[in-house]
C-alpha positions as CSV (number, residue, x, y, z in Angstrom):
1,X,95.4,83.3,66.5
2,X,94.6,85.0,69.5
3,X,96.4,86.8,72.2
4,X,95.4,87.6,75.6
5,X,97.1,89.8,77.7
6,X,97.3,89.4,81.4
7,X,97.2,93.5,82.7
8,X,98.9,92.6,86.3
9,X,99.6,96.6,87.0
10,X,96.4,98.2,87.0
11,X,94.5,101.1,88.7
12,X,91.0,99.2,89.0
13,X,89.1,102.1,87.8
14,X,91.1,103.4,84.7
15,X,92.4,100.8,82.5
16,X,95.6,101.6,80.8
17,X,96.7,104.5,83.2
18,X,99.7,103.1,84.7
19,X,103.2,102.7,83.0
20,X,102.8,99.0,82.1
21,X,99.2,98.7,82.1
22,X,99.5,101.6,79.3
23,X,102.1,99.5,77.5
24,X,99.9,96.5,77.5
25,X,96.8,98.3,76.4
26,X,98.7,100.1,73.3
27,X,100.4,97.4,72.1
28,X,96.9,94.9,72.5
29,X,95.4,97.7,70.4
30,X,98.1,98.0,67.6
31,X,97.9,94.4,67.3
32,X,94.3,94.8,66.4
33,X,95.1,96.8,63.7
34,X,97.2,94.0,62.2
35,X,94.4,91.8,62.4
36,X,94.8,89.8,65.5
37,X,91.8,88.9,68.2
38,X,93.0,90.4,70.9
39,X,91.9,90.7,74.5
40,X,93.1,92.4,77.9
41,X,92.2,90.7,81.2
42,X,92.5,92.9,84.2
43,X,91.3,93.3,87.9
44,X,88.8,96.2,86.9
45,X,85.6,97.5,88.6
46,X,82.4,97.6,86.5
47,X,82.4,100.6,85.6
48,X,85.9,101.0,84.0
49,X,86.1,101.3,80.4
50,X,88.9,100.3,77.7
51,X,90.9,103.1,76.5
52,X,91.4,101.8,73.2
53,X,89.0,100.1,70.5
54,X,88.4,96.8,69.1
55,X,90.2,95.3,72.3
56,X,88.2,92.9,73.9
57,X,87.8,93.8,77.4
58,X,87.9,90.6,80.1
59,X,87.0,92.3,83.7
60,X,87.8,90.5,86.7
61,X,86.2,91.8,90.1
62,X,89.4,93.0,91.9
63,X,89.1,91.6,95.7
64,X,88.5,94.2,98.2
65,X,91.6,94.1,100.2
66,X,92.4,97.4,102.5
67,X,96.5,97.3,102.2
68,X,98.8,96.0,99.4
69,X,101.5,93.8,100.3
70,X,103.3,90.5,99.2
71,X,100.3,88.3,100.0
72,X,97.7,90.5,98.2
73,X,99.8,90.9,94.9
74,X,100.3,87.3,95.0
75,X,96.5,86.7,95.6
76,X,95.6,89.2,92.7
77,X,98.0,87.6,90.2
78,X,96.6,84.2,91.2
79,X,93.1,85.2,90.3
80,X,94.3,86.5,87.0
81,X,96.6,83.3,86.0
82,X,93.1,81.0,87.2
83,X,90.8,83.1,85.0
84,X,93.5,82.7,81.9
85,X,93.1,78.7,82.7
86,X,89.4,78.5,82.4
87,X,89.5,81.0,78.8
88,X,92.6,79.3,77.6
89,X,92.4,77.5,74.5
90,X,94.8,76.0,71.6
91,X,95.0,79.1,69.4
92,X,95.4,81.5,72.6
93,X,99.4,82.9,73.3
94,X,99.4,84.5,76.5
95,X,101.2,87.8,77.0
96,X,102.2,89.0,80.6
97,X,104.3,91.7,81.9
98,X,105.3,90.8,85.4
99,X,107.4,88.4,87.1
100,X,104.3,86.6,89.2
101,X,101.9,86.2,85.8
102,X,104.7,84.3,84.2
103,X,105.3,82.1,87.7
104,X,101.9,81.5,87.9
105,X,101.1,80.4,84.4
106,X,104.1,78.1,84.2
107,X,102.6,76.7,87.7
108,X,99.6,75.8,85.7
109,X,101.1,74.1,82.9
110,X,100.6,77.5,80.3
111,X,104.6,78.6,79.8
112,X,104.7,76.7,76.6
113,X,102.0,79.2,75.4
114,X,103.2,82.0,77.3
115,X,105.6,85.1,75.9
116,X,106.6,87.7,78.9
117,X,107.3,91.0,78.3
118,X,110.7,91.5,80.7
119,X,110.5,95.0,82.0
120,X,112.3,93.8,85.2
121,X,115.0,91.3,85.9
122,X,115.1,90.2,89.5
123,X,119.1,89.1,89.3
124,X,119.9,92.3,87.6
125,X,117.7,94.8,89.9
126,X,119.4,93.0,93.0
127,X,123.3,93.1,91.3
128,X,124.3,95.5,93.9
129,X,122.0,94.6,96.6
130,X,118.0,93.2,97.5
131,X,116.0,96.5,97.1
132,X,113.1,94.5,98.1
133,X,112.0,93.0,101.6
134,X,113.3,89.5,102.3
135,X,109.6,88.1,101.6
136,X,109.3,90.1,98.2
137,X,112.8,89.0,97.1
138,X,112.2,85.0,97.8
139,X,109.1,85.3,96.1
140,X,110.4,87.0,93.1
141,X,112.9,84.5,92.9
142,X,110.9,81.5,93.3
143,X,108.4,82.7,90.7
144,X,111.3,83.9,88.4
145,X,112.5,80.2,88.6
146,X,109.1,78.6,87.6
147,X,109.0,80.9,84.9
148,X,112.4,79.7,83.3
149,X,111.4,76.1,83.2
150,X,108.7,76.0,80.9
151,X,107.7,79.9,79.5
152,X,108.0,79.8,75.8
153,X,109.3,83.4,75.0
154,X,110.9,86.0,77.7
155,X,111.2,89.6,76.1
156,X,114.6,91.0,76.4
157,X,114.3,95.0,75.8
158,X,117.5,95.2,74.4
159,X,120.6,93.0,73.5
160,X,122.7,93.9,77.1
161,X,119.7,92.5,78.8
162,X,120.2,88.9,77.0
163,X,122.9,88.3,79.6
164,X,120.9,89.0,82.3
165,X,118.1,86.2,81.2
166,X,120.2,83.5,80.4
167,X,121.7,84.0,84.1
168,X,118.1,83.8,85.5
169,X,117.6,80.2,84.0
170,X,116.2,81.1,80.5
171,X,117.6,79.1,77.4
172,X,119.4,81.0,74.5
173,X,116.2,79.8,72.2
174,X,113.7,81.2,74.4
175,X,115.1,84.9,74.5
176,X,114.1,87.3,71.9
177,X,115.2,91.2,72.0
178,X,112.1,93.5,71.0
179,X,112.4,97.1,72.5
180,X,109.4,99.3,74.0
181,X,107.6,100.9,71.5
182,X,106.2,104.6,71.5
183,X,104.1,106.7,68.9
184,X,106.0,109.9,68.7
185,X,103.1,112.0,66.5
186,X,100.5,110.5,69.3
187,X,102.8,112.0,72.2
188,X,103.0,115.3,70.8
189,X,99.3,115.8,70.1
190,X,98.3,114.9,73.4
191,X,100.5,117.4,75.2
192,X,98.3,119.5,77.6
193,X,99.0,122.4,79.3
194,X,99.8,122.9,83.2
195,X,100.7,125.5,85.4
196,X,104.0,124.2,86.5
197,X,105.9,126.0,89.8
198,X,107.0,129.4,89.2
199,X,110.6,128.7,90.4
200,X,110.9,125.8,88.0
201,X,109.9,127.5,85.1
202,X,111.4,131.1,85.8
203,X,115.1,129.4,85.7
204,X,117.5,129.3,83.0
205,X,118.2,125.7,83.5
206,X,115.6,123.6,83.9
207,X,116.3,119.8,85.2
208,X,113.5,117.1,84.9
209,X,113.2,113.7,86.8
210,X,110.2,112.0,85.7
211,X,110.1,108.0,87.1
212,X,108.7,105.9,90.1
213,X,110.3,107.1,93.3
214,X,111.6,103.4,94.6
215,X,114.7,102.2,96.2
216,X,115.3,99.7,93.3
217,X,115.1,102.5,91.0
218,X,118.0,104.9,93.0
219,X,120.3,107.4,92.3
220,X,118.1,110.4,93.8
221,X,120.6,111.1,96.4
222,X,123.5,111.5,93.8
223,X,120.9,113.7,92.0
224,X,120.3,115.9,94.3
225,X,124.0,116.4,95.6
226,X,124.7,117.2,91.8
227,X,122.0,120.0,91.9
228,X,123.6,121.7,94.9
229,X,126.8,121.9,93.9
230,X,126.0,122.8,90.4
231,X,124.0,125.9,92.2
232,X,127.5,127.1,93.0
233,X,128.5,127.5,89.4
234,X,124.9,127.4,87.8
235,X,122.7,129.4,90.5
236,X,119.6,129.9,88.4
237,X,119.4,125.9,88.0
238,X,116.3,124.0,89.3
239,X,115.3,120.3,89.5
240,X,111.4,119.0,88.9
241,X,110.8,115.5,90.1
242,X,107.8,114.1,88.4
243,X,106.4,111.2,90.2
244,X,105.4,109.0,93.4
245,X,106.5,106.2,95.2
246,X,107.9,104.9,98.5
247,X,111.1,106.7,98.9
248,X,109.3,110.2,98.3
249,X,109.2,111.3,101.8
250,X,112.9,110.3,102.3
251,X,114.1,112.3,98.9
252,X,112.0,115.3,100.3
253,X,113.5,115.3,103.5
254,X,117.2,115.1,102.6
255,X,116.3,118.3,100.0
256,X,115.0,120.6,102.4
257,X,118.4,119.8,104.5
258,X,120.8,119.6,101.7
259,X,119.1,122.0,98.7
260,X,118.0,125.5,97.8
261,X,114.0,125.5,98.5
262,X,114.0,127.4,95.7
263,X,116.0,124.8,93.4
264,X,114.2,121.6,94.0
265,X,110.1,120.8,93.5
266,X,108.2,117.6,93.5
267,X,105.1,117.3,91.3
268,X,104.0,114.0,92.3
269,X,102.0,111.8,89.9
270,X,100.7,113.2,86.9
271,X,98.7,111.9,83.8
272,X,100.8,111.2,80.7
273,X,99.1,114.3,78.8
274,X,100.4,116.5,81.5
275,X,104.1,115.0,81.8
276,X,104.3,115.5,78.0
277,X,103.8,119.0,78.2
278,X,106.7,119.2,80.7
279,X,109.3,117.3,78.6
280,X,109.7,120.1,75.8
281,X,109.9,123.0,78.6
282,X,113.0,121.1,80.3
283,X,116.4,121.8,79.1
284,X,117.8,118.4,80.4
285,X,116.1,115.2,81.7
286,X,118.4,113.1,83.9
287,X,117.4,109.5,84.5
288,X,120.3,108.7,86.9
289,X,119.0,105.3,87.8
290,X,120.8,102.1,89.2
291,X,118.0,99.9,87.8
292,X,115.9,100.3,84.5
293,X,115.7,97.9,81.9
294,X,114.2,100.1,79.0
295,X,112.8,103.5,80.4
296,X,109.8,104.7,78.6
297,X,111.2,108.4,79.5
298,X,114.2,108.0,77.0
299,X,111.7,107.7,74.4
300,X,109.4,109.9,75.3
301,X,112.0,112.7,75.4
302,X,113.6,111.8,72.3
303,X,110.1,112.3,71.1
304,X,109.3,115.5,72.8
305,X,112.4,117.3,71.7
306,X,114.1,117.3,75.3
307,X,117.6,116.5,75.6
308,X,118.4,113.0,77.7
309,X,120.9,112.0,80.5
310,X,120.8,108.1,81.5
311,X,122.9,105.7,83.4
312,X,124.1,103.0,81.0
313,X,122.0,99.9,82.9
314,X,119.6,97.7,81.3
315,X,119.4,98.5,77.8
316,X,119.4,102.4,77.9
317,X,123.2,101.7,76.1
318,X,121.9,99.7,73.7
319,X,120.1,102.4,71.9
320,X,121.2,105.6,73.5
321,X,124.8,106.6,72.0
322,X,126.6,109.1,73.9
323,X,127.4,112.9,72.3
324,X,125.1,111.8,69.5
325,X,121.4,111.4,70.9
326,X,122.1,111.8,74.5
327,X,124.5,111.6,77.3
328,X,125.4,108.3,78.5
329,X,126.6,107.9,82.3
330,X,129.0,105.6,82.8
331,X,128.7,106.1,86.5
332,X,127.3,108.1,89.3
333,X,130.5,109.5,90.9
334,X,129.8,113.0,92.1
335,X,132.7,114.7,90.4
336,X,131.9,112.5,87.3
337,X,128.0,113.5,87.3
338,X,128.8,117.0,88.0
339,X,130.7,117.5,85.4
340,X,128.6,115.8,82.4
341,X,125.6,118.0,84.1
342,X,127.8,121.0,83.5
343,X,128.6,120.0,80.1
344,X,125.2,119.6,79.1
345,X,124.2,122.6,79.9
346,X,126.7,125.0,79.0
347,X,127.0,123.6,75.4
348,X,123.9,124.7,73.8
349,X,124.9,123.7,70.5
350,X,125.7,120.0,71.2
351,X,122.7,119.8,73.1
352,X,120.5,120.9,70.1
353,X,122.4,118.1,68.0
354,X,121.4,115.7,70.7
355,X,117.9,116.7,70.4
356,X,117.6,116.4,66.7
357,X,119.3,113.2,66.6
358,X,116.9,111.8,69.4
359,X,113.8,113.2,67.2
360,X,115.2,111.0,64.2
361,X,116.2,107.9,66.2
362,X,113.0,107.5,68.2
363,X,110.8,106.7,64.8
364,X,112.6,103.4,64.7
365,X,110.5,102.5,67.6
366,X,107.2,103.2,66.8
367,X,104.3,101.1,68.0
368,X,103.5,99.8,64.4
369,X,106.9,98.9,64.1
370,X,107.4,96.9,67.3
371,X,103.5,95.2,67.0
372,X,105.1,93.5,63.8
373,X,107.6,91.9,66.0
374,X,105.2,90.8,68.2
375,X,103.1,89.5,65.6
376,X,106.3,87.3,64.0
377,X,106.5,86.0,67.3
378,X,103.0,85.0,68.3
379,X,102.9,83.5,64.8
380,X,105.7,80.8,65.7
381,X,104.0,79.7,68.8
């Protein structure tokens, strides 16, 4: 058996440095440890080196595009799919993690040998309104429709997401539930020292947000408003935002006008080792998203001993049990959110129990376990 990963979400110089790319490479490596012949194919520069050993690295020269838009994205995914067509054989199973790669392989007649790890679902993420520009939304819907016609298996990251893949046109027998994976011990070993904003690190209540700042995630304004009102009660509270994205400038401007300048700090994108060093210093990580599939930050928070609070969207509610291994938000109403955050910060004993349960539960998501589930799936194709 041979598995070929199409690594579409890439930094062309550093493989595995972005979220989904890192997931692809780690899963690929774990599969090699099970004796599977694995390749990762991506648009990488000549000097790019693989982050893990024993994985075949198929580098494709990236097109020199000055601007990143829907046309360049489609061009990049088409190049990947065409290369996959060239190297395909009867033993090869393709593993993709994005909508466009799944759609292109389906159009090329390779859908019957393709597994799509569904880190995003267009219908789920647009249920409250379209978060993308019109051309992006229409192209996503088109490629989703193509994928649903022939993709052999789509991975629902949790039982709650099966509904959305069925709604997207996938047959019940093509949908398989496999959660995201993590290596808790590796996460702790990779912790790196970093100088954090003094205005945050010296606060009694250190709140953390980690994630991409984009319109399809949402929940940022609710979090900033919550912090503003919370500081009337807990004046010694501050929020550190780690991540970047198209909404960052808008969020920073809102914060400047609505929050104390010593209560909100922006750190931008940081290497994974740096982010892992921040988790243990935080009292509470809040992910107030309106759209998530199964966020890795939840698993990372559990592994690093940080209390996690997240919205009940995507697969979060499948694995987070309110009051046991985290705080599950049923909505983002202002008074409700403020009360939940206030309770979490004030009840130290409950927070300690939640942290301990999270550390135990994260062991169920070890990469060694998840990789075996994928091995069984690939073997059935």
